[in-house]
C-alpha positions in Angstrom: 0.0 0.0 0.0 1.0 3.6 -0.5 2.1 5.9 2.3 -1.2 7.8 1.9 -3.2 4.6 2.3 -1.3 3.7 5.5 -2.1 7.1 6.9 -5.7 6.6 6.0 -5.7 3.2 7.7 -4.1 4.6 10.8 -6.7 7.2 11.0 -9.5 4.7 10.6 -8.0 2.5 13.3 -7.8 5.5 15.6 -11.5 6.3 15.0 -12.6 2.7 15.6 -10.7 2.9 19.0 -12.3 6.3 19.8 -15.7 4.9 18.9 -15.5 1.9 21.2 -12.7 2.6 23.7 -12.9 6.2 24.9 -15.8 5.8 27.3 -18.5 6.2 24.5 -17.7 10.0 24.8 -19.8 10.7 21.7 -23.1 9.7 23.4 -25.1 12.4 25.0 -27.1 10.4 27.5 -25.2 11.5 30.6 -28.0 13.6 32.1 -28.9 14.1 35.8 -29.1 10.6 37.4 -32.2 9.2 38.9 -33.2 11.1 42.0 -35.8 11.4 44.7 -36.8 14.3 46.9 -35.0 14.3 50.3 -37.0 14.2 53.5 -35.2 17.4 54.5 -34.1 19.9 51.9 -30.6 21.1 52.8 -29.6 24.8 52.8 -27.8 26.1 49.8 -25.7 29.2 49.2 -25.5 30.3 45.5 -22.1 32.0 44.7 -22.0 34.0 41.5 -18.6 35.6 40.5 -19.3 38.4 38.1 -16.9 40.7 36.2 -18.4 43.1 33.7 -21.6 41.1 33.4 -24.2 43.9 33.2 -25.4 42.6 29.8 -26.0 39.1 31.2 -27.4 39.8 34.7 -30.9 40.9 33.6 -31.5 37.3 32.4 -29.3 35.2 34.7 -29.8 36.8 38.1 -33.7 36.8 38.0 -33.5 33.1 36.9 -31.6 32.3 40.1 -33.9 34.4 42.3 -36.9 32.6 40.8 -35.7 29.1 42.0 -38.5 27.0 43.3 -36.5 25.4 46.1 -38.3 24.0 49.2 -35.3 24.6 51.5 -33.4 27.7 52.5 -31.3 29.2 49.7 -29.7 32.6 49.2 -27.5 34.2 46.6 -24.1 35.9 47.0 -23.0 37.8 44.0 -19.3 38.9 44.0 -18.6 41.9 41.8 -15.1 41.3 40.6 -13.9 44.9 40.0 -16.4 45.5 37.2 -16.3 48.7 35.2 -19.8 48.4 33.7 -21.9 48.8 36.8 -22.4 45.1 37.4 -22.6 45.5 41.2 -25.1 48.3 41.1 -27.3 46.5 38.5 -27.3 43.4 40.7 -28.5 45.4 43.7 -31.3 47.0 41.6 -32.4 43.6 40.3 -32.4 42.1 43.8 -34.9 44.8 44.8 -36.9 44.8 41.6 -37.3 41.0 41.2 -39.0 38.8 43.8 -37.4 35.6 45.0 -34.3 34.4 46.8 -32.4 37.1 48.8 -29.3 38.5 47.1 -26.2 39.9 48.8 -23.7 41.8 46.6 -20.1 42.3 47.7 -17.0 43.8 46.0 -13.7 42.4 47.4 -11.3 44.5 45.3 -8.4 43.4 43.1 -7.1 39.9 43.5 -4.0 39.3 45.7 -0.9 37.9 43.9 -1.2 34.2 43.2 -5.0 34.2 42.6 -6.8 34.2 39.3 -9.6 36.7 39.4 -12.6 34.4 39.2 -11.3 32.2 42.1 -10.5 35.3 44.1 -14.2 36.3 43.7 -15.3 32.7 44.5 -13.2 32.7 47.6 -14.9 35.8 49.0 -18.4 34.4 48.0 -17.7 31.1 49.7 -16.3 32.9 52.8 -19.5 35.0 53.1 -21.7 32.0 52.4 -20.1 29.9 55.1 -21.2 32.4 57.7 -24.7 31.0 57.0 -23.4 27.4 57.4 -25.0 26.0 54.2 -24.9 22.3 53.5 -24.3 22.9 49.7 -22.7 25.6 47.6 -23.9 26.3 44.0 -21.1 27.8 42.0 -22.6 29.3 38.9 -21.4 31.9 36.4 -23.1 35.2 35.8 -24.0 34.3 32.2 -25.9 31.1 33.2 -29.7 31.1 33.2 -31.4 28.4 35.3 -34.9 27.0 34.9 -37.0 27.3 38.1 -36.4 23.7 39.1 -32.7 23.7 38.4 -31.4 23.9 42.0 -34.1 21.5 43.3 -33.0 18.9 40.7 -29.3 19.3 41.4 -29.7 18.9 45.2 -32.0 15.9 44.7 -29.4 14.3 42.4 -26.5 14.9 44.7 -28.4 13.5 47.7 -29.8 10.5 46.0 -26.4 9.5 44.4 -24.2 10.4 47.4 -22.2 12.9 45.2 -20.0 15.6 46.7 -20.0 17.5 43.4 -22.6 17.5 40.7 -21.9 19.6 37.6 -23.8 20.2 34.4 -22.4 21.4 31.2 -24.7 24.3 30.4 -26.2 24.4 26.9 -24.2 27.1 25.1 -25.8 29.5 22.7 -25.9 28.4 19.0 -27.5 31.2 16.9 -24.8 32.8 14.7 -23.2 30.9 11.9 -19.9 30.6 13.8 -21.6 29.4 17.0 -23.3 26.6 15.0 -20.0 25.6 13.5 -17.8 25.8 16.6 -19.9 25.5 19.8 -21.2 21.9 19.6 -17.6 20.9 18.6 -16.3 22.6 21.8 -18.5 20.3 24.0 -17.7 17.3 21.8 -14.0 17.8 22.1 -14.3 18.4 25.9 -16.2 15.1 26.3 -13.6 13.3 24.2 -10.9 14.6 26.5 -12.9 13.9 29.7 -15.5 11.1 28.9 -18.4 11.8 31.1 -18.9 8.1 31.8 -15.4 7.8 33.1 -15.8 10.9 35.3 -19.0 9.5 36.8 -17.6 6.0 37.5 -16.8 5.3 41.1 -13.0 4.9 41.7 -12.1 6.5 38.4 -9.0 8.8 38.0 -10.7 11.0 35.4 -12.0 14.2 36.9 -13.7 17.2 35.3 -16.5 19.6 35.9 -18.2 22.4 34.0 -17.7 25.7 35.8 -20.9 27.3 34.8 -23.0 25.0 37.1 -21.4 23.2 40.0 -23.2 22.0 43.1 -20.6 21.3 45.8 -21.1 19.9 49.2 -19.7 22.4 51.7 -18.0 19.6 53.7 -16.3 18.4 50.6 -15.1 21.9 49.8 -13.5 22.2 53.2 -11.9 18.7 52.9 -10.4 19.6 49.5 -9.2 23.1 50.7 -11.2 24.8 48.0 -10.7 27.4 46.6 -7.3 28.0 48.2 -5.9 24.7 46.9 -6.6 25.8 43.3 -6.1 29.5 43.6 -3.8 29.7 40.5 -5.9 27.6 38.2 -6.9 29.1 34.9 -9.1 26.1 34.1 -10.8 26.3 37.5 -13.6 23.8 36.9 -11.4 20.8 36.1 -9.0 21.8 38.9 -12.0 21.9 41.3 -13.1 18.4 40.3 -9.7 17.0 40.7 -9.3 18.6 44.2 -12.6 17.1 45.3 -11.8 13.7 43.9 -8.3 13.6 45.4 -9.8 14.3 48.8 -12.0 11.3 48.5 -15.2 13.0 47.2 -17.5 11.5 44.5 -18.1 13.6 41.4 -20.6 13.6 38.6 -20.7 15.5 35.3 -23.3 15.5 32.5 -25.1 17.6 30.0 -27.7 20.1 31.1 -31.3 20.1 29.9 -32.6 23.2 31.8 -29.4 25.2 32.4 -28.3 27.6 29.5 -25.5 30.0 28.8 -26.9 33.3 27.5 -23.5 34.7 26.5 -23.3 35.4 22.7 -20.3 34.5 20.6 -21.4 36.1 17.3 -18.0 36.4 15.6 -15.2 33.9 15.0 -12.9 36.2 17.0 -15.1 35.9 20.1 -15.0 32.1 19.9 -11.3 32.1 19.1 -10.5 34.1 22.2 -12.7 31.8 24.3 -10.7 28.8 23.3 -7.2 30.2 22.9 -7.1 32.0 26.3 -6.8 28.6 28.1 -6.0 26.0 25.4 -2.3 25.8 26.2 -3.0 25.8 29.9 -5.1 22.6 29.2 -1.9 21.1 27.8 0.0 22.2 31.0 2.2 24.5 28.9 4.2 21.5 27.7 5.6 21.9 24.2 5.9 18.1 23.7 2.2 17.7 24.6 1.4 20.5 22.2 3.3 18.8 19.4 1.5 15.5 20.1 -1.8 17.3 20.2 -1.2 18.9 16.8 -0.1 15.6 15.2 -3.1 13.9 16.8 -5.5 16.4 15.4 -3.9 16.2 11.9 -4.0 12.4 11.8 -7.4 11.9 13.4 -9.4 14.8 12.0 -7.6 16.2 8.9 -6.2 13.0 7.4 -9.6 11.4 6.6 -10.9 13.9 4.1 -7.3 14.6 2.8 -6.6 10.9 2.1 -10.0 10.4 0.6 -9.4 13.2 -1.9 -5.8 12.1 -2.6 -6.9 8.5 -3.1 -9.6 9.5 -5.6 -7.3 11.8 -7.5 -4.4 9.3 -7.6 -6.5 6.2 -8.2 -5.6 4.7 -4.9 -8.6 2.7 -3.7 -7.2 1.6 -0.3 -6.5 5.3 0.6 -9.9 6.5 -0.6 -11.8 3.7 1.1 -10.0 4.0 4.4 -10.1 7.8 4.4 -13.8 7.8 3.5 -14.6 5.2 6.2 -12.7 7.2 8.9 -14.5 10.4 7.9 -17.8 8.6 8.1 -17.1 7.2 11.6 -16.0 10.7 12.6 -19.2 12.3 11.3 -21.3 9.6 12.9 -19.8 10.2 16.4 -20.5 14.0 16.0 -24.2 13.6 15.1 -25.5 13.0 18.7 -23.9 16.2 19.9 -25.5 18.1 16.9 -28.8 16.5 17.9 -28.4 17.7 21.5 -27.9 21.2 20.2 -30.8 20.9 17.7 -28.5 21.6 14.8 -28.6 20.1 11.3 -26.8 16.8 10.9 -25.4 18.1 7.7 -22.8 19.9 9.8 -21.3 16.6 10.8 -19.0 16.3 7.7 -17.6 19.8 8.4 -16.0 18.6 11.7 -12.5 18.4 10.1 -12.7 22.1 9.2 -13.8 22.9 12.8 -10.9 20.8 14.1 -8.5 22.8 12.0 -9.8 25.9 13.6 -9.3 24.4 17.1 -5.8 23.4 16.0 -4.9 26.9 15.1 -6.5 28.3 18.3 -4.4 25.9 20.3 -1.2 26.9 18.5 -2.1 30.6 18.9 -2.6 30.0 22.7 0.9 28.6 22.9 2.3 31.5 20.9 0.7 34.0 23.3 2.1 32.1 26.2 5.6 32.2 25.0 5.3 35.9 24.2 4.7 36.3 27.9 1.1 37.3 27.7 -0.2 34.3 29.7 -3.9 33.6 29.9 -6.1 36.7 29.3 -9.7 37.2 30.5 -11.7 40.3 30.6 -8.8 42.7 30.7 -6.7 40.6 33.0 -3.6 38.7 32.0 -2.4 36.0 34.3 1.3 35.2 34.5 2.8 31.8 33.6 2.2 29.4 36.5 6.0 29.1 37.1 6.2 32.9 37.4 3.3 33.2 39.8 4.3 33.8 43.4 3.7 31.0 46.0 1.6 31.6 49.1 
């Protein structure tokens, strides 16, 4: 066989392994597990870190205040040095909208060694603990919850004996670029952290989705959260690892009634969302970056390339293997497109989307080595090795 045919066969073998051996990552059936209402509804403190979220709060904060929760719950919104009036707007909404009580605090700029969001979370948790809640709901300021969201999360955590229950909020898919890139973002995340593996007792795979995390307060104390992860850029995965390592049980799945209202209308918006933390996901390791790039090329770009090359060069093995690999790839992407209610005709375009993610990852590494670190909402975080220890 030709070299092109061998590459195509290698890609096909990789896709068969991903289809069957990577925790069935492509399935979208990991939703909140079976649950029953507890006899006693535990108290919950909802912690919302918010930085320049005035555009999001009119939707997200009232949805939290409107929670139909039988037990005691209250909201602590931490204004993280916003410049758009986030704190003032939150106070106005807390008066204007009926529902759960809201406390708004502004802790000031983060101390050295803390990422901004975790600095805000630290202050929110500290304030919440003065109320001695049994659970903490950590949710972002761009996340809208259906009225029964908190109730269902608490019931699932209690019924399953979980210390952490997290749902991957359904992201917005309205613009052309959102339709092309967003479902793939969740698809790639689940490929990296198969939800079934995360949810299996005794597993070493740990992950969470930072937009919606219900955390048992006792587990947070045992894991030393958030102090133990104060430098984390990818805070949700770090949180899940800390809880798991301290002996806690974690669960992660796709949300049905929790949605992100943040728009990403342009490719530049999505590019920044991915590139700001992509290299951190690879632990700033150039060898891991090289392996990731080669893997993306062989797994996602080789199938259509070898199919085309095989057809043009009259190489049936290359064309057959490349086409088969592309078909398996598209087939594994269809369930995620279905979850996002998108046309299944987008599935064959996954190689193009993967190329975009490859370029975003490389750009993330370039920005890192230029000394810019991870950037978010006007803040740039130093490289982990340069950050001071506490």
